[in-house]
C-alpha positions in Angstrom: -10.6 -8.4 12.5 -7.8 -10.0 10.5 -6.5 -12.0 13.4 -10.0 -13.2 14.4 -10.8 -14.3 10.8 -7.4 -15.8 9.9 -6.1 -17.0 13.3 -2.9 -15.1 13.2 -1.7 -11.5 13.2 -1.1 -9.9 9.8 2.6 -9.5 8.9 4.3 -7.0 6.6 3.5 -9.1 3.5 -0.2 -8.8 4.3 0.0 -5.1 4.9 1.9 -4.4 1.6 -0.5 -6.6 -0.4 -3.5 -4.8 1.1 -1.9 -1.4 0.2 -1.3 -2.6 -3.3 -4.9 -3.7 -3.8 -6.3 -0.6 -2.2 -4.2 1.9 -4.3 -5.0 0.1 -7.5 -8.7 0.1 -6.6 -8.4 3.9 -6.0 -6.7 4.3 -9.4 -9.5 2.3 -11.1 -12.1 4.4 -9.3 -10.4 7.6 -10.4 -10.0 6.4 -14.0 -13.6 5.3 -14.1 -12.5 2.6 -16.5 -10.7 -0.7 -16.7 -8.4 0.6 -19.5 -4.8 0.1 -18.5 -3.7 3.5 -19.9 -6.3 5.3 -18.0 -5.5 3.4 -14.8 -1.8 4.2 -15.2 -2.7 7.9 -15.7 -4.9 7.9 -12.6 -2.2 6.1 -10.6 0.2 8.9 -11.5 -2.1 11.4 -9.9 -2.2 9.6 -6.5 -0.3 11.5 -3.9 0.0 10.6 -0.2 -2.5 7.7 -0.3 -2.9 6.7 3.4 -1.7 3.1 3.3 -1.1 0.7 6.2 2.6 0.9 5.5 2.8 4.6 5.1 1.8 7.3 2.5 1.9 6.1 -1.1 2.7 8.5 -4.0 3.4 7.9 -7.7 5.1 9.9 -10.4 3.9 10.6 -14.0 5.1 7.1 -15.0 3.2 5.3 -12.3 6.3 4.5 -10.4 6.4 5.1 -6.7 5.6 3.5 -3.4 5.9 4.3 0.3 8.2 6.2 2.4 11.2 4.3 3.6 10.2 1.4 5.9 12.1 0.5 9.0 11.7 -2.8 10.8 12.8 -4.1 14.2 13.3 -7.8 15.0 13.0 -8.9 18.6 12.5 -12.4 19.9 11.8 -13.7 16.4 9.1 -11.2 15.8 9.3 -8.5 13.2 7.5 -5.2 13.6 7.3 -2.0 11.5 8.7 1.0 13.3 6.1 3.8 12.7 7.4 6.8 10.7 7.4 10.1 12.5 
C-alpha cells in the first residue's frame, strides 16, 4: 500500500518512524490518558511489541527499542536482514 500511495518503496526511516508512532499510540491507549507521566509508565510496561523493525521492549524508565538491526547494501540498495 505504501509504495502505491507514495510512489516508492518504504525505507528503514519509514519503518522506524512507523514503529515509533505505533508504540507511542499503544502507550497512550494503555495509559488511557494524555498525561506524560502515565504514558511513560505505560511505555515501561510494553514488552515485545511487534514492530516492523523487530520486537520493541522498554524498561521502567521508558528506555528501550528494538533488537539489534542488521542491514545489507547491494547495488546501492539497503535492506534489513530479518532476525532469526
